[in-house]
C-alpha positions, 0 to 999 in steps of 0.5 A, a space after each residue: 499499499 502507498 504510504 502517505 507522508 502526511 496521513 489524515 485523521 482517519 489513520 487510526 479511525 474509530 470506525 475504519 472504512 473497508 479501505 485503509 487507503 482511503 482512511 489514511 488519505 481522505 480527511 487530511 484536515 481543514 480544507 481551505 478552498 481559498 487556493 482553488 477560488 483564487 485560480 481564475 483571478 491568477 489566470 486573469 492576472 497572467 493574461 492582463 499583465 502578458 505573463 508570457 512576455 514577462 516569463 520570456 524576459 525573466 528567462 533571458 535575464 537568467 540566461 544572461 546571469 548564467 552566461 556572465 558568471 560562468 565567464 567570470 569564474 571560467 566554469 561551464 554551466 550545468 545545462 544550456 538554457 533549454 533546462 530552466 525558465 526563471 531559475 538556474 544553479 550556476 557554478 562557483 569556483 572551488 575557492 569561493 568562501 560561501 559564508 563570506 560571499 553570503 554575507 558580503 552580498 547581503 550586508 554590502 548590497 542587499 542582495 539575497 541569493 541562495 549559495 549552495 554547497 552540493 557534492 563538494 561543489 559550490 553553486 549560486 542559484 539565481 532566480 528572477 521573477 517579474 519584479 527584477 530588472 536588467 539592472 538587478 542582474 547587472 548589479 549582481 554581475 558587476 560586483 561578483 569579480 571582487 567577491 568570487 575571485 579572491 
């Protein structure tokens, strides 16, 4: 039987049904239907603000960030830009001190970006959303040479 990570109140049902599967998953708590009710407004928002264009612009900014950060570091990207839309993990040199980079990015420039150590490699996860601008990406790229090539 499939074991859910979150079980419903029926996990130890006082009056079990013939199906343990149903008991475990049918009543997962209070169901807030707000998310379902907001879908039409979300669709209208995307239509009104031409979200296809916004998504394309965001993709181009992430693509540019990946290209320029990889050029700075001399490292190859993890993938070409067909593998991401608005977010990419970009490799950083192994000499990068992630704690120092994180602190300086935030304290000196108010830039918050996830820095990740995974399998002995370091990455910066650049995520561009509808409220980011070319200037945001340009600022990040302009300060990185001093921060990653120490």
